C-alpha positions in Angstrom: 0.0 0.0 0.0 1.1 3.6 -0.7 2.3 5.7 2.2 -0.5 8.3 1.8 -3.1 5.6 2.3 -1.6 4.6 5.7 -1.4 8.2 6.8 -5.0 8.8 5.9 -6.0 5.7 7.8 -3.9 6.7 10.8 -5.8 10.0 11.0 -9.1 8.1 11.0 -10.2 9.6 7.7 -10.7 6.2 6.1 -11.5 4.1 9.1 -13.8 1.8 7.2 -11.7 1.3 4.1 -11.2 -2.4 4.3 -14.6 -3.2 5.9 -16.6 -2.8 2.7 -15.3 -5.5 0.4 -11.8 -4.3 -0.6 -8.9 -6.8 -0.3 -5.4 -5.7 0.5 -2.4 -7.6 -0.8 -1.8 -10.8 1.0 0.9 -10.7 3.6 2.8 -13.4 5.5 1.9 -16.3 3.3 4.9 -18.3 4.2 6.9 -18.3 1.0 10.4 -19.9 1.2 12.1 -16.5 1.2 10.0 -14.9 4.0 11.6 -14.6 7.4 8.3 -14.8 9.2 4.5 -14.8 8.6 1.9 -12.3 9.8 -1.3 -13.2 11.6 -4.0 -11.1 13.3 -4.9 -11.3 17.0 -8.6 -10.8 17.6 -7.9 -8.5 20.5 -6.9 -5.9 17.9 -10.6 -5.5 17.1 -12.0 -5.8 20.6 -13.7 -2.4 20.5 -15.6 -3.3 17.4 -16.4 -6.8 18.7 -17.8 -5.2 21.9 -19.8 -2.7 20.0 -17.8 0.2 21.3 -16.5 1.3 17.9 -18.2 1.3 14.5 -18.8 -0.6 12.4 -19.6 -3.4 14.9 -18.1 -6.8 14.3 -19.5 -10.2 15.0 -17.1 -13.0 16.0 -18.2 -15.1 13.1 -17.0 -12.4 10.7 -13.5 -12.1 12.2 -11.9 -14.4 9.6 -13.4 -12.5 6.8 -12.2 -9.2 8.3 -8.7 -10.6 8.6 -8.8 -11.6 4.9 -9.8 -8.0 4.0 -6.6 -6.9 5.7 -4.7 -9.3 3.5 -3.9 -11.5 6.4 -4.4 -15.2 6.2 -4.1 -16.5 9.8 -5.9 -15.6 13.0 -5.7 -15.9 16.7 -9.0 -16.0 18.5 -9.9 -14.6 22.0 -12.3 -16.9 24.0 -14.3 -14.0 25.5 -15.8 -13.2 22.1 -17.4 -16.6 21.9 -17.3 -17.4 25.6 -20.5 -19.6 25.7 -19.7 -21.4 22.4 -16.7 -23.7 23.4 -18.9 -26.8 23.3 -21.3 -25.6 20.6 -20.2 -27.7 17.7 -22.7 -26.1 15.3 -21.2 -22.7 16.1 -17.6 -23.9 15.9 -18.4 -25.6 12.6 -19.6 -22.2 11.2 -16.4 -20.5 12.5 -14.3 -23.2 10.8 -16.3 -23.0 7.6 -16.0 -19.2 7.3 -12.3 -19.3 7.9 -11.9 -21.9 5.2 -14.1 -19.9 2.8 -11.7 -17.0 3.1 -8.5 -19.0 3.1 -7.8 -18.1 6.7 -5.9 -20.4 9.0 -6.9 -20.7 12.7 -3.8 -20.6 14.9 -4.8 -20.5 18.5 -7.3 -19.4 21.1 -6.3 -16.9 23.8 -8.1 -18.1 27.0 -9.0 -15.8 29.9 -11.5 -16.0 32.8 -11.2 -19.7 33.5 -9.6 -19.6 36.9 -6.0 -19.5 38.1 -3.9 -22.4 36.9 -1.5 -21.7 39.8 -4.1 -21.3 42.5 -2.8 -22.1 45.9 -6.0 -24.0 46.6 -5.5 -27.4 45.0 -9.2 -27.9 44.4 -9.5 -24.5 42.7 -6.3 -25.2 40.7 -7.7 -28.5 39.5 -11.0 -26.8 38.5 -9.1 -24.1 36.6 -7.3 -26.9 34.7 -10.5 -28.6 33.9 -12.1 -25.3 32.8 -9.6 -25.1 30.0 -10.3 -28.6 28.7 -13.2 -27.4 26.5 -10.9 -24.8 24.9 -8.4 -27.4 24.1 -11.1 -29.4 22.3 -12.4 -26.3 20.6 -8.9 -25.4 19.4 -8.4 -28.9 18.0 -11.8 -28.7 16.2 -11.0 -25.3 14.6 -7.6 -26.6 13.4 -5.5 -24.5 15.9 -2.1 -25.6 17.1 -2.4 -24.0 20.6 -4.3 -22.3 23.4 -2.8 -19.4 25.2 -3.3 -19.4 29.0 -2.3 -17.3 32.0 0.0 -18.5 34.7 -1.7 -16.7 37.6 -0.9 -17.7 41.2 -0.3 -16.3 44.7 2.4 -16.6 47.3 6.1 -16.2 47.2 8.2 -16.2 44.0 9.1 -19.8 44.4 5.7 -20.9 45.5 4.0 -19.3 42.5 6.5 -20.9 40.2 5.8 -24.4 41.7 2.1 -23.9 41.7 1.9 -22.5 38.1 4.0 -25.4 36.9 1.8 -27.9 38.5 -1.4 -26.5 36.9 0.3 -26.1 33.5 1.8 -29.6 33.6 -1.7 -31.1 34.2 -3.3 -29.1 31.4 -0.4 -29.8 29.0 -0.7 -33.5 29.6 -4.4 -33.4 28.7 -3.7 -31.2 25.7 -1.0 -33.6 24.4 -3.8 -36.0 23.7 -5.3 -33.5 21.3 -1.8 -32.6 19.9 -2.4 -29.0 21.2 0.2 -26.7 22.8 -0.4 -24.8 26.0 1.3 -21.4 25.7 1.9 -18.8 28.5 2.0 -15.1 27.6 3.8 -12.5 29.7 0.5 -11.1 30.9 1.0 -9.4 34.2 2.1 -10.5 37.6 5.2 -12.7 37.8 4.4 -14.0 34.3 5.9 -10.6 33.1 9.2 -11.6 34.7 10.9 -13.6 32.0 13.3 -15.4 34.3 10.3 -16.5 36.5 8.4 -17.7 33.4 11.4 -19.6 32.0 11.7 -21.3 35.4 8.1 -22.4 35.1 8.7 -23.8 31.7 11.7 -25.8 33.1 9.6 -27.2 35.9 6.8 -28.2 33.6 9.3 -30.0 31.3 6.8 -30.9 28.6 7.4 -30.2 24.9 3.9 -29.0 24.3 4.1 -26.3 27.0 5.7 -23.1 25.8 5.6 -19.3 25.8 3.9 -16.6 23.7 6.2 -13.6 24.0 4.3 -10.3 23.8 6.3 -7.2 22.9 4.4 -5.2 25.5 3.2 -6.4 29.0 6.6 -5.8 30.7 7.1 -3.4 33.6 9.2 -0.4 32.9 12.2 -1.7 34.9 12.6 -4.7 32.6 14.4 -4.4 29.3 11.7 -5.7 26.9 14.3 -6.8 24.3 16.3 -8.9 26.7 13.0 -10.2 28.2 11.7 -11.4 24.8 15.2 -12.9 24.1 14.9 -14.9 27.3 11.4 -16.2 26.4 12.1 -17.1 22.7 13.7 -20.5 23.3 10.2 -21.7 24.4 8.2 -19.6 22.0 5.5 -21.3 19.8 3.9 -18.0 18.8 4.8 -14.3 19.1 2.5 -11.3 19.8 3.5 -8.0 18.0 1.9 -5.6 20.5 1.6 -2.0 19.2 0.2 1.2 20.6 1.0 4.2 18.4 3.1 5.3 15.4 5.1 8.4 14.5 5.0 10.2 11.1 7.6 7.8 9.7 5.5 4.7 10.6 7.6 3.5 13.5 6.0 2.3 16.7 6.6 4.9 19.4 7.2 2.6 22.4 8.8 -0.4 20.8 11.7 -0.5 18.3 10.2 -3.1 15.9 13.4 -3.6 13.9 15.3 -4.3 17.1 12.6 -6.5 18.5 12.1 -8.6 15.3 15.9 -9.1 15.1 15.6 -10.7 18.6 12.8 -12.9 17.4 14.5 -14.0 14.2 17.9 -14.4 15.7 16.3 -17.0 18.0 15.5 -19.0 15.0 11.8 -18.3 15.0 10.2 -18.0 11.6 6.5 -18.7 12.4 3.6 -16.4 12.7 3.9 -13.0 14.3 0.4 -11.8 15.5 -0.6 -8.2 15.1 -2.1 -7.1 18.5 -2.9 -3.4 18.3 -3.9 -1.9 21.6 -3.7 1.8 21.0 -6.3 4.5 21.2 -5.2 7.4 19.0 -5.6 5.5 15.8 -8.8 3.6 15.2 -8.5 -0.2 15.1 -8.3 -0.4 11.3 -5.6 2.3 11.2 -3.7 0.6 14.0 -3.8 -2.8 12.4 -2.7 -1.4 9.0 0.1 0.6 10.5 1.4 -2.5 12.4 1.2 -4.6 9.3 3.0 -2.0 7.2 5.9 -1.9 9.7 6.1 -5.7 9.8 6.0 -5.8 5.9 8.8 -3.3 5.9 10.9 -5.6 8.1 10.2 -8.6 5.9 11.4 -6.7 2.8 14.6 -5.6 4.6 15.3 -9.2 5.5 
């Protein structure tokens, strides 16, 4: 896309451009010469999905919307179809629509199902079991993973032990479905990369890994070193973005430096756009993030 198009979108002047039938050039289709592929995290459109931003978006139309951005892989968020995990008719429609638009389903980000590291063993077991339905749904949709949270309470060491216990139980169950269980740096001790790597080491299962997010680190942590620490266990990567300057660069994260960290770790899978800013509308933010990632691909 030409630069003036992105600038117009960033200003909000063409916020609905790709929502009315146009199709952008495909990106991240996995050609042999591409260093990584681009996917779209559903959270990037959470305001439209919640009806807080126009035009409103139904979960069933998410795959179609991704295709209109020229993106052929998606990452779902369970809260947008919270009561549909066991509804095979609904899941079949999601699967059909993704296939109709040539969109691959990668993973489901799961929240609100209890703390996998809860100090109460009964509550911890219940949280593990609450995730079973999302493992099955992910398998049905053709995903490779679910993303979970490693929430716990207690001392540093106690939380590490408890989170590893819950994750190990869930990962053993998920292995039967050939599904990965991925932990994102998502607040609390999970945003401490050394703590999270320690959890991975304690779990010790090949289908339990990380989903490094470019954001979600406290200010005192070097985000580039943090992502580098998490990358050996990464099965997916979240390209968090907030805002962009007049040259198209992300204002909080040096994307060229961060993607060098990702690629130097030997990762060449999908990098999911997760726009979380407020100055640009969701369309403009997604397009600006994609433009920056496309620029990195071209330079590689």
